C-alpha positions in Angstrom: 88.3 76.1 36.6 84.9 76.3 35.0 81.3 76.1 36.0 79.4 73.4 34.2 75.7 73.7 33.4 73.8 72.2 30.5 75.2 73.8 27.4 77.2 76.5 29.3 80.8 76.5 30.6 82.0 79.8 32.1 85.4 80.1 33.8 85.2 81.9 37.1 88.6 82.9 38.5 88.1 86.0 40.5 91.2 87.8 41.4 90.4 89.4 44.7 93.3 87.7 46.1 91.1 84.6 45.8 91.9 82.0 43.3 94.3 79.2 42.9 94.8 79.4 39.2 95.3 82.2 36.7 94.3 82.4 33.1 95.1 84.8 30.3 93.8 85.7 26.9 91.9 83.3 24.7 94.0 80.3 25.6 93.1 80.2 29.2 96.5 78.7 30.2 97.7 78.7 33.7 99.9 81.7 34.6 101.9 80.7 37.7 103.7 84.1 37.9 100.3 85.7 38.6 99.9 83.5 41.6 103.2 84.9 42.9 102.1 88.5 41.9 99.1 88.0 44.2 101.4 87.0 47.0 103.6 90.0 46.6 100.5 92.3 46.5 98.9 90.9 49.6 102.3 91.0 51.5 102.7 94.6 50.6 99.2 95.4 51.7 99.6 93.7 55.1 103.2 94.9 55.8 102.3 98.5 55.1 99.2 98.3 57.2 100.9 96.6 60.1 104.2 98.5 60.5 103.8 101.7 58.5 100.1 102.6 59.0 99.7 103.4 55.3 98.6 101.8 52.0 100.9 100.3 49.4 99.1 100.1 46.0 98.7 96.3 46.4 94.9 96.6 46.4 95.1 98.4 43.0 96.9 95.3 41.7 94.0 93.1 42.9 91.5 95.3 41.1 93.6 95.1 37.9 93.9 91.3 38.2 90.1 91.0 38.7 89.5 92.8 35.5 92.1 90.7 33.7 91.0 87.3 34.8 87.3 87.8 34.8 87.3 89.4 31.4 89.4 86.5 30.0 86.9 84.0 31.4 83.9 85.8 30.0 85.4 86.4 26.6 86.3 82.7 26.3 82.7 81.8 27.1 81.4 84.3 24.5 83.7 82.9 21.8 83.0 79.3 22.7 79.2 79.4 23.4 78.1 82.7 22.0 76.7 83.7 25.4 77.4 84.0 29.1 75.7 81.8 31.6 74.8 84.5 34.1 73.3 82.3 36.8 76.1 79.8 36.6 78.7 82.5 36.7 77.2 84.4 39.6 76.3 81.4 41.7 79.9 80.0 41.3 81.4 83.3 42.4 79.0 83.4 45.4 80.0 79.9 46.4 83.7 80.6 46.1 83.9 84.0 47.7 81.2 84.4 50.3 82.0 81.4 52.7 85.5 82.7 53.6 84.4 86.4 53.7 81.4 85.7 55.9 83.4 83.4 58.2 85.7 86.4 58.8 82.7 88.7 59.3 81.2 86.3 61.9 84.5 86.0 63.7 84.8 89.8 63.7 81.4 90.1 65.3 82.7 87.9 68.1 85.9 89.8 68.4 84.0 93.1 68.5 81.9 91.9 71.4 84.9 90.6 73.3 87.5 93.3 72.8 86.3 96.5 71.1 84.5 99.2 73.2 80.8 99.4 72.9 81.1 102.9 71.5 82.1 101.2 68.3 79.6 98.4 68.2 76.8 100.2 66.3 79.2 101.3 63.5 80.8 97.9 63.2 77.5 96.2 63.0 76.4 98.5 60.2 79.6 97.9 58.3 79.3 94.1 58.7 76.0 94.3 56.9 77.4 96.6 54.3 80.3 94.3 53.7 78.2 91.2 53.6 76.0 92.8 50.9 79.0 94.3 49.0 78.4 98.0 49.4 81.0 98.7 52.2 82.9 101.1 49.9 79.8 103.4 49.7 79.4 103.2 53.5 83.0 104.3 53.9 82.7 107.0 51.2 79.8 108.5 53.1 81.8 108.4 56.4 84.7 110.1 54.6 82.6 113.2 54.1 81.1 113.1 57.5 83.2 115.3 59.7 81.8 113.7 62.8 83.0 110.3 61.6 86.4 111.2 60.1 88.3 111.0 63.3 86.7 107.7 64.4 89.0 104.8 65.1 89.4 102.5 62.1 86.8 99.8 61.6 87.8 96.1 61.6 85.7 95.8 58.5 86.9 98.7 56.3 89.2 96.6 54.2 86.1 95.0 52.6 85.8 98.2 50.5 87.9 96.7 47.7 86.0 93.5 47.8 82.7 95.4 47.5 84.0 97.2 44.4 84.9 93.8 43.0 81.5 92.4 43.9 79.8 95.2 42.0 82.1 94.6 39.0 81.1 90.9 39.0 77.5 92.0 38.6 77.8 94.7 36.0 80.7 93.5 33.8 79.2 90.3 32.5 76.0 92.2 31.6 78.0 94.9 29.8 80.1 92.3 27.8 77.0 90.3 26.9 75.2 93.4 25.6 78.3 94.4 23.7 78.5 90.9 22.2 74.8 91.1 21.2 75.3 94.4 19.4 78.5 93.2 17.7 76.6 90.1 16.4 73.7 92.1 15.0 76.0 94.7 13.5 78.4 92.0 12.2 81.4 93.4 14.1 84.4 91.5 15.3 83.7 90.4 18.8 87.0 91.3 20.3 87.1 94.6 18.5 83.7 95.6 19.9 84.6 94.4 23.4 87.9 96.3 23.3 86.2 99.5 22.1 83.7 99.4 25.0 86.4 98.5 27.5 88.7 101.3 26.4 85.7 103.7 26.6 85.0 102.6 30.2 88.7 103.0 31.0 88.9 106.5 29.6 85.7 107.8 31.1 86.5 106.3 34.5 90.0 107.5 34.6 88.9 111.1 33.6 86.3 111.0 36.4 88.8 109.6 38.8 91.3 112.4 38.1 88.6 115.0 38.6 87.0 113.6 41.7 90.4 112.8 43.3 91.3 116.5 42.8 88.1 117.8 44.2 87.2 115.2 46.9 89.9 112.6 47.3 88.5 111.1 50.5 85.3 110.2 48.7 87.1 109.2 45.5 89.2 106.6 47.3 86.1 104.4 47.8 84.1 105.5 44.7 83.4 102.5 42.4 83.3 104.9 39.4 86.7 106.3 40.3 88.1 102.8 40.6 86.5 101.2 37.5 89.3 102.2 35.2 91.7 99.9 37.1 89.4 96.9 36.4 89.0 98.1 32.8 92.8 98.3 32.4 93.0 94.6 33.4 90.2 93.9 30.9 92.0 95.7 28.1 95.1 93.6 28.9 93.1 90.4 28.8 91.7 91.3 25.3 95.0 92.5 23.9 97.6 90.3 25.6 97.5 87.4 23.1 98.4 89.8 20.3 101.5 91.0 22.1 104.7 89.1 21.4 107.9 90.3 23.1 111.4 88.7 23.0 112.8 87.3 26.2 115.5 89.9 26.2 112.8 92.6 26.7 110.6 90.6 29.0 113.3 89.8 31.6 114.1 93.4 32.5 110.4 94.3 32.1 109.4 91.8 34.7 112.0 93.0 37.2 111.1 96.7 36.5 107.4 96.0 37.2 108.2 94.2 40.4 110.6 96.9 41.6 108.1 99.7 40.9 105.3 97.8 42.6 107.4 97.2 45.8 108.6 100.8 45.9 105.3 102.4 45.2 103.9 102.5 48.8 107.2 103.8 50.1 107.7 106.5 47.6 104.2 107.7 46.9 101.6 109.0 49.5 99.1 106.5 48.1 96.3 107.2 50.7 96.1 110.9 49.6 96.8 110.7 45.9 94.9 107.6 44.8 92.9 106.6 42.8 93.7 109.3 40.2 96.3 109.0 37.6 99.0 108.2 40.2 97.4 104.8 40.6 98.7 104.1 37.1 102.0 103.4 38.9 101.1 100.1 40.7 98.7 99.0 38.0 101.2 99.8 35.3 103.8 97.8 37.2 101.5 94.9 37.4 100.9 95.1 33.6 104.6 94.9 33.1 104.9 91.8 35.2 102.0 90.1 33.3 103.4 91.0 29.9 106.8 89.7 31.0 105.1 86.4 31.8 107.1 83.2 32.1 110.4 84.0 30.4 112.1 80.7 30.8 115.2 82.6 31.8 117.1 81.8 35.0 117.3 85.6 35.6 113.6 86.5 35.1 111.4 87.9 37.8 109.1 84.9 37.2 111.7 82.7 38.8 110.9 84.5 42.1 107.2 84.7 41.4 106.9 81.0 40.7 108.8 80.0 43.8 106.6 77.4 45.4 106.3 79.0 48.9 105.3 82.3 47.2 102.7 80.6 45.0 101.3 78.8 48.1 100.9 82.2 49.8 99.3 83.4 46.6 96.7 80.7 46.9 96.0 81.8 50.5 96.0 85.5 49.6 92.3 86.0 49.7 91.8 84.5 53.2 95.0 86.2 54.4 93.7 89.6 53.2 90.4 89.0 55.0 92.0 88.1 58.3 94.9 90.5 58.6 93.0 93.7 59.1 90.5 92.7 61.9 93.4 91.0 63.7 95.5 94.1 63.4 92.7 96.4 64.6 92.0 94.3 67.7 95.8 94.1 68.5 96.2 97.9 68.2 93.2 98.5 70.4 94.2 95.9 73.1 97.8 97.3 73.2 96.7 100.9 72.9 99.1 101.5 69.9 98.9 103.3 66.6 101.4 101.0 64.9 102.5 97.5 65.7 105.9 96.8 67.3 108.2 94.5 65.2 107.3 91.5 67.4 103.6 92.4 67.6 103.4 92.9 63.9 105.1 89.6 63.2 102.5 87.9 65.5 99.7 89.6 63.7 101.0 88.3 60.3 101.6 84.9 61.7 98.2 84.6 63.2 96.6 85.9 59.9 98.5 83.3 57.9 97.5 80.5 60.3 93.8 81.5 60.1 94.1 81.9 56.3 95.4 78.3 56.1 92.7 77.0 58.4 90.0 78.9 56.5 91.3 77.5 53.2 91.2 73.9 54.5 88.1 74.0 56.7 85.8 76.4 54.9 86.9 76.7 51.2 87.9 73.0 50.8 84.9 72.0 52.9 82.5 73.8 50.6 84.4 72.3 47.6 83.9 68.8 49.1 80.3 69.4 49.8 79.5 70.4 46.2 81.8 68.1 44.4 79.1 65.5 43.6 77.5 66.1 40.2 74.1 66.4 41.7 75.3 69.3 43.9 77.4 71.1 41.3 74.5 73.3 40.4 73.6 77.0 40.8 70.9 76.2 43.3 73.4 74.4 45.6 76.0 77.1 45.1 73.5 79.8 46.1 72.3 77.7 48.9 75.8 77.4 50.3 76.3 81.2 50.0 73.0 81.8 51.8 73.9 79.4 54.6 76.8 81.7 55.4 75.2 85.0 54.6 71.9 84.7 56.5 73.3 84.0 60.0 75.6 87.0 59.8 72.9 89.3 58.7 70.4 88.0 61.3 73.0 88.2 64.1 74.1 91.7 63.3 70.5 92.9 62.8 69.4 91.4 66.1 72.4 92.9 67.9 71.7 96.3 66.4 68.1 96.0 67.6 69.1 95.2 71.1 71.5 98.2 71.1 68.6 100.4 70.0 66.3 99.1 72.8 69.0 99.6 75.4 69.6 103.1 74.1 65.9 104.1 74.5 66.0 102.8 78.1 69.1 104.8 78.9 67.6 107.9 77.3 64.7 107.7 79.7 67.2 107.7 82.6 68.9 110.9 81.3 65.7 112.8 82.2 66.5 112.3 86.0 68.3 115.5 86.9 68.9 114.4 90.5 71.0 111.4 89.2 72.4 112.9 86.0 72.8 116.7 86.6 75.9 117.1 84.3 77.0 120.7 84.4 74.5 121.5 87.1 76.7 119.8 89.6 79.2 122.6 89.1 76.6 125.1 90.1 75.2 123.1 93.0 77.7 121.0 94.9 75.0 118.7 96.4 73.2 117.9 93.2 74.8 114.6 92.4 75.7 111.2 93.9 79.3 110.0 93.6 80.1 109.2 89.9 80.8 105.6 90.6 77.2 104.8 91.8 75.5 105.2 88.4 76.4 104.2 84.9 77.5 107.2 82.7 75.0 108.7 80.3 75.0 108.7 77.4 76.5 105.2 77.5 79.7 104.9 75.4 77.7 102.7 73.0 75.2 105.5 72.4 77.6 108.5 72.5 78.3 108.8 68.8 74.6 109.1 68.0 73.9 111.4 70.9 73.4 114.4 68.7 70.9 117.3 68.8 67.6 117.7 66.9 69.5 120.2 64.8 71.6 117.3 63.3 68.6 114.9 63.2 66.6 117.4 61.1 69.5 117.8 58.6 70.3 121.4 59.5 74.0 120.5 59.9 75.5 119.5 56.5 78.5 117.4 55.9 81.9 118.2 54.5 81.0 117.5 50.8 77.8 119.5 50.8 77.5 123.1 49.7 73.7 123.2 50.4 72.5 125.7 53.0 69.9 123.9 55.0 68.0 126.5 57.1 66.0 125.4 60.1 63.6 127.9 61.5 62.1 127.4 65.0 59.9 129.6 67.1 57.2 132.2 66.3 57.7 133.9 62.9 56.6 137.2 64.5 58.9 136.9 67.6 60.3 140.1 69.0 63.8 138.6 68.9 65.5 136.5 66.2 68.8 134.7 66.8 70.7 133.0 64.0 73.1 130.2 64.8 75.9 130.0 62.2 79.2 128.1 62.1 80.9 124.8 62.2 80.2 121.6 64.2 81.7 123.1 67.3 79.1 125.8 67.1 76.4 123.4 66.4 77.0 121.3 69.5 75.6 124.1 71.6 72.3 123.8 69.9 70.3 121.9 72.6 71.1 124.6 75.2 70.5 127.5 72.8 67.3 126.1 71.6 66.0 125.6 75.1 66.7 129.2 76.0 65.0 130.4 72.8 61.9 128.3 73.5 61.7 129.6 77.1 61.8 133.3 76.0 59.7 133.0 72.8 62.6 133.8 70.5 62.9 132.8 66.9 65.9 130.6 66.3 67.2 130.1 62.8 70.2 127.7 62.4 72.4 126.6 59.6 75.8 125.0 60.2 78.4 122.9 58.3 81.1 120.5 59.3 84.6 122.0 59.4 83.3 125.3 58.1 83.8 128.5 60.2 81.7 131.6 59.7 84.6 133.5 58.3 86.0 135.3 55.3 89.3 133.5 55.5 90.1 131.0 52.7 89.2 127.7 54.3 91.7 124.8 53.9 91.3 121.1 54.4 94.0 118.4 54.0 96.3 121.0 52.4 93.8 122.1 49.7 91.3 124.9 49.5 88.0 123.8 51.0 85.8 125.0 48.1 82.6 123.4 49.5 83.1 125.6 52.6 83.7 128.7 50.5 80.5 128.2 48.6 78.5 127.4 51.8 79.9 130.4 53.6 78.9 132.8 50.8 75.3 131.3 50.9 75.3 131.6 54.7 76.2 135.3 54.6 73.6 135.9 51.9 71.0 134.2 54.1 72.0 136.4 57.1 71.7 139.5 55.0 68.3 138.4 53.8 67.1 137.3 57.3 68.5 140.4 59.2 68.3 138.7 62.6 68.8 140.6 65.8 72.0 138.7 66.5 74.2 135.9 65.1 75.4 133.2 67.6 78.7 131.8 66.6 82.2 130.9 67.9 84.3 133.8 68.9 87.7 131.9 68.9 89.2 128.8 67.3 90.9 126.4 69.7 93.2 123.7 68.3 96.2 121.9 69.6 98.3 124.5 67.7 96.8 127.2 69.9 93.7 129.5 70.3 93.1 132.7 68.3 90.5 135.0 66.8 91.0 134.5 63.0 91.0 137.7 61.0 88.1 136.3 58.9 85.9 136.1 62.0 86.4 139.8 62.6 85.8 140.7 59.0 82.5 138.9 59.1 81.5 140.6 62.3 82.4 144.0 60.8 80.1 143.3 57.9 77.3 142.3 60.4 77.9 145.6 62.2 77.3 147.5 59.0 74.0 145.6 58.7 73.0 146.5 62.2 73.3 142.9 63.5 74.8 142.0 66.8 77.2 139.1 67.3 77.0 136.8 70.3 80.4 135.2 70.4 80.9 132.1 72.6 84.4 131.0 73.2 85.5 127.7 71.5 85.8 124.8 74.0 89.1 123.0 74.6 89.6 119.8 72.7 90.6 116.6 74.4 93.7 114.5 73.8 91.5 111.4 74.1 88.2 110.1 72.6 85.6 110.5 75.3 83.4 107.5 74.8 86.2 105.0 74.1 88.4 106.3 76.9 85.6 105.9 79.5 85.1 102.3 78.4 88.7 101.3 77.8 90.6 102.9 80.7 90.2 104.0 84.3 88.0 107.1 84.4 90.7 109.0 86.3 92.9 108.7 83.1 90.2 110.3 80.9 91.2 113.9 81.4 93.3 116.5 79.7 94.1 120.1 80.5 92.1 122.9 79.0 95.4 124.4 77.8 95.8 121.4 75.5 94.1 123.7 72.9 92.9 126.8 74.8 94.9 129.8 75.7 95.3 130.7 79.4 93.1 133.7 78.8 90.4 134.3 76.2 92.2 135.9 73.2 89.0 137.6 72.1 89.1 139.8 75.3 92.3 141.4 74.0 91.3 141.6 70.3 90.3 144.7 68.5 86.6 143.8 67.8 83.7 145.8 66.3 81.3 147.3 68.8 78.5 144.9 67.9 80.3 141.9 69.4 79.3 140.5 72.8 81.4 137.7 74.3 80.9 135.0 76.9 82.6 131.9 78.0 81.2 128.6 79.4 84.5 126.7 79.6 84.3 126.6 83.4 81.2 124.5 83.2 82.8 122.0 80.8 86.4 122.0 82.0 86.1 123.0 85.7 89.4 124.4 87.1 91.1 123.8 83.8 90.6 120.0 83.8 88.6 118.5 80.9 87.3 115.3 82.4 85.3 112.8 80.4 82.5 112.7 82.9 80.9 115.6 84.8 77.8 114.9 87.0 77.5 111.3 85.7 77.2 112.6 82.1 79.7 112.0 79.3 80.9 115.4 78.2 82.5 114.8 74.8 81.8 111.8 72.7 85.0 112.1 70.7 87.9 114.5 71.2 86.2 117.7 70.1 82.3 117.4 70.1 80.0 117.7 73.1 77.2 115.2 73.6 73.7 116.6 73.3 72.9 115.1 76.7 75.6 117.2 78.4 74.7 120.3 76.3 71.2 120.1 77.7 72.5 120.3 81.3 74.1 123.7 80.4 70.7 125.4 79.8 70.8 127.6 83.0 74.4 128.8 82.2 73.6 129.4 78.5 70.5 131.3 79.5 72.5 133.6 81.8 75.1 134.2 79.1 72.6 134.8 76.3 70.5 137.2 78.4 73.5 139.2 79.4 74.9 139.4 75.9 71.6 140.1 74.2 70.4 142.6 76.8 67.6 140.3 78.0 
């Protein structure tokens, strides 16, 4: 299909799984087997998501097809007209892609309100806006290096990451090709040679970057546009070169089947989620290249006989809408059934509902938009952009208004938290008569606010994320204070900050804090996801250098490490404390709190409160292992577990206050109710 404007005709067949026709090379002929390839890719994506909880490599095929089809369209426009009609190109893409996508986003907003816990509303709303504006991949990349967000339940929007990368490609790629064509014209170079040179360069640079960033920070790389650009560039190279490739049928028949077999087996044989998008992603993209090169063989034994099967081609035409619907439906199903993976029957229902909604979206939305703009007077960029805006603006306005209401409600609830007679939290464990029955008042922080119920230590940027190596030092209290306490460690040290800071203020201490997600104050080699956590190593060295420079009276840190695998005092902790002893610095070691086997905020909202509990022994030892360890003389220990998990039971709510917002981090509201207990422990361990 082409977009017609005065003097410009640009084909626009995006391959998100979104189009009904496929073109190749300069000829622009229909490629029915590509429609079938889309169907195979989207089925792999959905099936692996639904029943196996993993990724398949199908999305990589979509990225390659996007580069292949869009480049073919743009090159034909350049060869025919000598230019690219940017406004026509972009407006047509907006008209074709945004109505279905924004329909799904709007439906997801409704489903979020009806079925997902309010603890997830704020993050879903932010992701809806990111997806609508095509930067969801960067939102997810940021979350991937945020330790406090890594264990969050999956978002019903996160599959928009690949569409965001494609949207960014649609903006950048035409400009790059047009500039290349301009240089080629002025330098009197062959157009395709110049374009191929630039495309190969993009491919090589992006692949090299992808291999590097995947090896150093795979979680970020997975969503990084730069690390994915080579997949689109590979499709572009194929579009520029495919017309020059002539292969006999005897070669193309086995080539097509080989590509199809490798693509289908990729997700089963490779840990895609942890290895991509580095060089391993050449497997599914290379498989797709083989299928495209095989083309339509004309042989009764070719893979194209399967790929051009009419039902498969019909599914290919619905693949965009099917991809959009399958993920939010799956996430809602998993939440409502409290499952990690779908059952065979449940998964079949998810796929069937996704297919039905895809068909309805195709008929009602996509065909409706096509009908609305079919008149010559409406087949203009202004009409196309107007249609896109008609779908975009309501979603942005609704999500922004909802976010604003959540923020106002949060401020009101924050004011209530200052009522100790109603929200005593840990104080109820010290004074039995301090609280009304839990059921009489709403819990604070409310589940919707819990994820953002962090201390001023986090708000000021003193706690850095997984990817950062920067040491951000926050210094509070009088510079000439008689006593200086340094708080150093990971996020489960940082969550004590509200209580420690309150004690420091009361006694005129100087409190210096610097913490990092997932990074213990230790000499042990830190590991994350099976690899050396180099960012932690660098940060730990800087932290120790800062302690040596600062020479505080004491360092406040975790004395044990409690995980479901058990609780212990790591050797690296003791080595650090020994070095501090040599420097004349005391150690105030607070026992690590038990983790939960449930997410605090979501459990409180989704289940009976009585079910939101786990034993302290889920991750803690029966007795504090630090008490029996051979520790340096400068170490002073204390333990506040009894005020968080009274009598060994880690309940979600204590004294009307939510204790943990996830399964391992305390809310700042609850930490503030621990001030008297923290004061007693600190005064005892520091000698007053």
